[in-house]
N, C-alpha and C positions, 0 to 999 in steps of 0.2 A: 484288553478292551479299555480298561480304566486308564492305562498309560497312554493309549491313543487319544482319548478324550482330553486328558490333561495336557498332552503335547499340543493338540489342536487349539485348546484355550490359550495356552502359553504363546503360541505363534500369533493368534489373533490379538492378544493383549500387547505383544511386542510391536506388531504392525500398527496398532492404534497409537502407541506411544511415539513411534517414529513419525507417523503422519502429524501428530500434534506438536512434536518438537520444533519444526520450522516456525510455526506461528508463535510458540512460546519464546523463541529466540528473538522475535520482533516485538515483544511486549513493550520495549522502550518507545514505540510509536504512540502508545496509549495516552490519551489526554485531549485537552481542548487547546488548539493552536490558533493564534490570530496574527494576521499580517495585512499588508496592503499599504497603499499610499495615495496621495492626491485625490481624496474623496472616495476611494475604493477600499472596502473592507473584505478581506478573505478570511474565512473561518474554516478550519479543518478539524474534525473531531474523530478520534479513534477509540473504540471500546477495547478494553483489555482482552487478550486472547481467551477464547472459550471453545472447547471442543475442537481445537486445532485450527481455529479460524479467527481472523480479525475483521471487524466491521467498522466502516468509516463513512463519513459524509462531509462533503465540502459545499460551502455556500459563498458566493460573491455578491456583494451589495454595493450600490452606488446611491448616494443621497437617500439612504434608508430603504431603497427599493432593491429587491433581489433581482439580479440580472443573469445569474447562472447557478446551477447546482450539479452535484455529481454524487452518485452512490458508489462506494468503494468496498472491496472485500479482498482479503488475502486468504487463500485456501490452498490446500495441497492438491495438486493434479498430478497423478502418477508419481506421487512422492516428492514433487518439486513445488516449493512455494510459488504461487501464481497470483499476481495482482489483477483483479478484475475491475475495470473502470466502466462506469455507465454514465457518461456526461448527459445531463438533461433527462436521465431516466431511460436512455436508449438501451438496446441490447448490449451485453458486456463485451468488452475487448480484453483479451488476455495478454498479459506480459509475464514471462517466466523469469524467475530469479536467475541472474547470470553471475552475480558477484555479491560479496558482502563481507562484513567484518564486525568489529565491536562498534555498535551503534551506527552502522550504515548499511544500506542495501541498495542494489541496483536490479531493476527488472527490465527486460527487453522484449520487443516484438519487431524484428526487422521487416516483416511483411506489412506492417501498419504504415499508413501515410505519415501522420504526425500526431503525437510523438512516437518515436521508436524506442526511446529510453526514458525511464522514470527512476529517479534516484532520491533517497532520503538520507540525511546525515544529522545526527543529534549531538549537540554539545551543551550539556547542562540543561538550562531552560530555553535553549534555542533549538530550532529545527529548520534545516535547509532542505527544500525540495527543488528538484530540477526536472524539467522535461526537455528532451532534445530529439532532434531528427533533421531531415533535410529541409532546408529553407527553399524559398522560391528560386534562389540562384544555384541550388544544388549543394551548397556548402552547409555544414552542420549549423543549426540554430539552437542555442541553449537559452531557455527561459528559467530564471531562478525565482523562487518564492522564499522569503525569509519570514519565519514565524517565531513568536514568543508565546509562552503560556498566556492564555487569555485571563484578563482581570475581570472580576465580577463588577 
């Protein structure tokens, strides 16, 4: 009986560690990132992983007026890191991790209109984000966002 309980607890702890591991691997996203140009400022902030999840927020401003925002999360769904995007606070759209490596990750949702792919790459104090999917002409459109650590 005691061995069964110990085995059950061990399995639960192992499952929790595996679910948390994908988010821990993406801890390099954590921080405050700033970008934009021509009077537009884009800020994206990610909290460090906790409980196997990352929590983020994006805000776009023009002339000191907020014109867009997005709630972001990376969570394990069926053991797969999943990027949940909520532009304007709308219901979440899920993108599952399809590839990744040292300081880069790609999430995809081929059933979504645009974007179908979200990718992040970190190089020192620089972060590159890309969204991609079919454009109006049917060819892939890629939109890049270059960020640096925000300065106070």
